[in-house]
C-alpha positions, 0 to 999 in steps of 0.5 A, a space after each residue: 640495694 643502693 640509693 640509686 636503685 631504691 630511688 628508681 624503684 620507688 619513682 618508676 610509673 609515677 606522674 610526679 615526685 615532690 621532690 626527688 632530692 628530698 626523697 634521695 635524702 630520705 633513702 640516704 638517712 635510712 628506711 623512710 615510711 610512706 602512707 596512702 589513704 583510701 576513702 571506702 566509697 565505691 567498689 574498687 576497680 583496676 584504677 585502684 590496682 594500678 595505684 596500689 601495685 606500687 606498694 610492692 615497689 615501696 616494700 622492695 625498696 625498704 620503705 615502711 608502708 601504711 594503708 589508711 582506710 579513711 572511713 570518716 573521709 568517705 562520709 565527709 565527702 558528700 556522704 558517698 558512703 552512708 555512716 552505717 556502711 562505713 565499717 563493712 566497706 572499710 573491711 571490704 577495702 582492706 581485703 581487696 587491697 590485701 588481694 591487690 598487694 599479693 597479686 603484685 608479688 608482695 606480702 600484705 602482712 608487710 603492710 600496716 592497715 589503719 582506719 581513720 577512726 582509730 586516731 582521728 577522734 583523739 583529743 590531740 588530733 581534733 584540737 590541731 584540726 580546729 587550729 588548722 581550720 581557724 587558719 585556712 580560708 574556705 577558698 584555700 580548702 576548696 582549691 586543695 580538694 577540688 580534684 578529690 571532693 565532690 563539688 557543688 555551688 553550696 558545698 557541705 562543710 565536710 568537704 571543706 574539713 576533708 583536706 585538713 584532716 588528710 593533711 593531719 593524717 600525714 603527721 598522725 601516721 608519722 609518714 615521710 612520704 605521702 603517696 596517692 593519685 595525681 588528683 591528690 596533688 592539691 591536698 598534699 601541696 597544702 600539707 607541705 605548706 601548713 604542716 610545719 606550723 602544726 608540729 609536723 614536717 613537709 612530706 615528700 609526695 609521690 603521685 601516681 598517674 590516673 588512667 584514661 577510661 576505656 571509652 575515652 576521656 577520664 575513667 568514671 566510677 559510674 560508667 561500667 564501660 570505662 573501667 575494669 572491675 576487680 570482680 569482672 570475669 575473664 569474658 567481661 574483661 576481654 569484652 570491655 577491652 575489645 570495645 575500648 577506645 584504641 585508635 591505631 597508632 594513637 597513644 594519648 588517652 589510650 586506656 588499653 596501652 595505659 593498663 599495659 604500661 602501668 599494671 600488666 608489665 610491672 606485674 609481668 616483670 615481677 613474674 619474669 614473664 613476657 607479653 605475647 600478642 597472638 596473631 595469624 601467621 598470614 599477618 606475621 605470626 605471634 609477637 613477644 614483648 619484654 618491655 612496654 616501650 617495645 609494644 608502644 613503638 610497634 603500635 605507633 609504627 603500625 606493626 601492631 594493630 589494635 585488632 591484634 593487641 586488644 585480645 592479648 591485652 584483655 587476656 593479660 589484664 584478666 590474668 593479672 587481676 585473677 588472684 584479686 578476683 578469686 580473693 574477692 570471690 571468697 568474700 561474697 557476703 562482705 560484698 553483699 553487705 558493703 554494696 547491697 544495691 548491686 550484690 544484695 539479695 534480690 
């Protein structure tokens, strides 16, 4: 695979690359390394899967991949995960991510998993964090983390330390590429700015798009109707898609189309399968699509109506997450321990 092919594979389905020239140079020099970090807070959902699916692209392009289970970050961010649940939630995140990587057509054994507590408590890391804290204003730290950390008029100190630690993670994990959702942009721009003064190098940054919520607007972890959970059964998935915001001919903010573009079609491509919309003969019969662009064109033109799209999209999304659902079904005890309010014994 030449540099152009690797570049295309790694940058597809991304929101932004900072910068593409730097990424090209990394490929020309050899096999770069990339990392993504996840703080084990709430239950993982399809938005995580869309972001995680790209790790299969990285692996195919010869990129060494590390997944950081950022356990300390989960507690620092306004105690979203209580300290006594960090270990079990970290274990749940690792097994869920393994399931997503496998469902995307890659081998989770090719990914290195690391926990924050494996290295973030070390003397060198801690000393560098103190140095960085001495050089970074509260306003700069808040600005960097504004899209990630829960904000308030009187923020906890942990939320201010959060972006500094994430910056140091890039150096500690020796990552050439920092990958995450576009909500991470502020933190990684801070990393590019300050790491050279702390013995590191400015990382190339790849940002994944954030999916719209199924009920319109942003996806919300607290709104069950706005997202598909990885444990949702097929009936629930199809019901959520059937009730989703999907106005005829409208692409902007259409979560159903975004799921198809950024998750379903990339997985179907790996499986060498097509997307089929079933509809009665009286309305033109079934439609078969090889690319997302074909779906969008028909949807915008009116050839494909939401009433026909939604059932097929729901079935396809359910099929894509099915291996992850089965993977997690074998971990019922782990889910109950990680989220006792939802899955624990009554």
